[in-house]
C-alpha positions, 0 to 999 in steps of 0.5 A: 920876181924870182924865177919859177922852179920845178916841183919835186913830188918826192919831197914836201919842200922844193929846192932852188938853185944854189942850194937854197930853200924856197918858202913852203906853201902856207896851206895844207892838204887839209885846207884844200879838202876844206875848200871843196866843202865850202867850209867857212873856216877854210883860208882858201875860201873865195866869196863874191858879192855882185851888185847891180849899178843904180838898179832902179835907174837901169831898169827904167833905161832898159825898159825905155831903151834910152842910151847909156849916157843919158842922165836919168833919175827915178822919181817917187812923189816929190823925191828921187830914189835912184840916179844913174851914173851919167846923171851923177856927173852933174852933182846930183844925189838922192837928197835933192829935190826935183826942182834942184835936179832939173837945174843941175841937169836940164836934159835929165829924164824923170821917170816916176815909179809904177803905181797902183791906182785906187780901184785898179787891179794891176799896177801901171805907169801913170804920167800924173802919178807924182801928183796923186799921192792920196789915191796912188800907191807905189809898186816896185813889181817891175824891179822885182821881175827884173831881179828874178831874171838876173838871178836866174841868169847868174844861176844858169852860168854857175855850176848846178847845186850843190857846187853852186851856192847863191844867196839873194841879199837884196833886190839888186845884190847876191852873194856867191860862194865860189869855193867848191867850183874853184876847187874843181878848177884847181884840180883840173889845172894843177894835177899835182894837187890831186896826188895824196898828201906826203906820208898820208898826212893832211897837215903836210904843206901843199906844193908851191904854185908853179907860176910866179906872175899872175895876170889880174886882167882889168880888175881893180886890185887892192894894194898889199899890206905894208909888210907884203911885197909884190916880189913874193911868189903867189901862194894858193890863196892868190891862185884861188882869188884869180880863179874866182875873178875869172868866174865872176867876170864871166857871170857879169858878162852874161848879165850884160849880154843877155839882159843889158845890165851892168854890175860891180863885184867884190871878191874876197875871203868872206862876205864882209870884205866882198861887199865892201869890195863891190862898192870900192870901184863902180860902175861896171868893175870888180875889186879883188881883196887878196888875203895879203891886202886886207889891212891895207883895204880896211885901214881907210874905212870908217867902221860905221860903214861895216854891216852891223856897226852903223847903228847903236853899237857903232855909236857906242864904239865912237863915243867910247874910243873917240874914233870911227876909223878902222885904222885907229881902232886897231891900236886897241887890244882885245882886253881893252875892247872887252872891258869897254864893250863886253866880252861878246861885242869886244871879241866880235869887233876885234875880229871884224876890224881885222877882216875875220868873219865866217858867216855862211853863204845861205843858198836859199834865194827865196823870199821870206815875206811880202809887204805892201804899205802906204803912208797917208798924207793926209791921214784917212778917217773911215773904215771905207777909206781903209778898206779901199787901200786894203784891197790894193794891198791884197791885189799887190801881194797876191800878184807877187804870190802868183809869181812865187807859184802859190797857184801851183802849190809851190810855196805858200805863206802861213800867216798874215799881219796888219800894222796900223799907226795912229799918231805915235802909236803902232798896233799890229794884228796877226792871223793864220792863213787857212791851210785848207783853202786856196789863196786868192785876192779875196781871201787876203782881203777878207783876212785883212778886213778882219784884222783891221776890225780888231784894231778898230774895236779897241778904239782910237783907230782914226785918223790913220797915218800908216797902214801895211799888210804883209804875209810871211812864214812861207813853206814849200808845197808838197812834191811828188803828190798825184792828183785824183786823176792819177788814180783813174784809168781811161780809154783802152786801159779802162776797157781792158780792166772791164774785160778782165773783171767780166772774165773773173765774174764768169770764172766765179759763177762756174765755180758756184755751179758745181766745179770745186773751188781750188783752195789756196795753200796756207803757209804754216811756217813762220810766226803763224804757226803759233796762232793757227791751232788756237784760232781753229779751236776757238772758231769751232767752239764759237760755231757750236755755241752759236748754233745752240744759241740760235735754237733757244732764240727761235724757241723764245719768240713769244717772250716779251722784249725785256726777257728776250733781251735778258736771254740773248747772249753768245760767246762770239761778241764782235761789237765788244758788248760783254760787260756793257749796258746795251740796248736791245737793238745793239744786242740783237745786232751782236747776235746776228753778227755771231750767227753770221760769223758762225756760218762763215767759219769752216771746220778745219781738220786738226792735227793733234799734237803730241800732248793732246787732251780728250774731253770726257763730255764731248769726246773732242781732242785738242792741245793740252794748252786749250783744256782750261778754255774748253772746260770754261766753254762747257761751264758757260753752256751749262750756265746758259741752260740753267739760267733759261730754266730759272727764267722760265719758272721764276722770271728771275735771273740767278747768279752762281758763285763758282764752277761747281755750285749752281746755287743762286747768290742773290736775285735782287732787283738790279738789272746790271750784269753779274760777274762770275767769281768766288764769294768774298766777305758777306757774300760779296762777289770777288771778280775772277781775273781772266787767265791766258787763253780764256775769253770773257763771256757775255751773259744777259742783262 
């Protein structure tokens, strides 16, 4: 390997002895900045995938406290769902039967998973569970609980968010984006990276790393591509990968020390390569896929092992190109892939088999849904049987909701789903979970029975071969809210408030006894000055008019109810009764409100403006802008007096056409209100539209 040379900060290019030039770094200051932001397009990006080794088997080993070299398998009914690595040395896999496993390894421990027993309120480990398939249901809750502990340990070792980005990919695996953390470590270890870019140009190359040899410790290091050699000096992507491997090693060590679990890991530039890397060397190892080793690493894989290529798309690629190897598929160019698979699928596969993938690590680690299901052998045939299983499903889901914090209102599902299979037909029903009720086991059970009832009503529900219940649409509960207790005061604070209240009452009574109350200063500035004068003038008129009205009301006590209803009116209309057909009780209430309003309004002193108007009838002064409204008020009073006079002698109610004409237009039998305005064609009334500053007047019905 070439020797390290000192870096010259004044030049973007480092010089070697003998006048030769070293290769510049392939990475720029812009790439370094992208690393701090965990950008998916950053070529320095580092992603880790951490995968627990034979997780279900490890959970049982830790629970039972058996030696690490003891062969153990996890049993579910008559099959195996997990085999630890000591047992795999005997040639066992998950596809063999219990009898075959015992023959291969007589010392094998067979531990059945926990189950829900019909009628029980909690899952448990039952010795005879393997023979009780008809009345027991599998529970994976013990493994979920351990998974939560491991996830909490990982998050505890890593820096706090937002630097920490952890995605829960399954019950036994997580993705970690280490980019932002690595960026801070690089700046600390290599101060030259903190300097500004030469010429303030972010596209300028970074200085070469000061080291030429990297210690990868005990990691499984993938060989470089054929065009690369270990003699080449490392670049910053290698430094970033090495730093990431140190972080992952510390995480794995913490899990081992605190919880006694081993796990494997893959470190690469994206999620796809990291996941393939974690499975490359197991158990209890970590594999680093450097950027210069991607093609060498992928070349030996079947592309059907890559996520999203193991289904129909993978089958289509195999049938179209006659191979399932990544190395052989690399021989086809982009146009050939597009022509055979379509533009979208062809372009995606072209990138994937070359190790280019930019999916983001989603830092949300919370679950999205919960499912509890049971396949019946033999099938069930009655609603009573189904209801017993629905109760178990409800208890199962509710116990997991409690772990999610549903009782503390931390998280809450919005929907519940029921799936029912009869023969080859699968039917589903969904319902919302009432948001106003607390979630408990009985609520889930009642909703499940309702959904099952909908399926039964449609017919052909029996025999039922499979039944499942799930909840989803989780949302976080509100934060920062206070309970009702937060608005209450107790103890000494309450006593102090009572004393303050008594003092206030005493001061108020003193004022009522004769001491003048000090008026609060009213600020006449700001926008209030545009409304003050008009409101004062209006209150003054309302008070006078209502006082006059009260005199008439008292004088007309002997009239019948109908006439009293017709004559009670006022300018002040707090109930908004003008122009409406209302009952006598409503009209009386409005009149009472008007009288009360008149009593509460004080007589403010007016400061006449420069342009003032003095009424020649009442000698009051007011702003010129209120002249028209004031004249309308006088007209309303004249009209009221005239109407009362006519009602006394004729019992009829006149209607006038204009301000200057008191001749009735009609005295028909209609009891509806007449409107003021000019007379139109054939004597019809034309309603006069209220102008700015005018008020509608309520006349009798």
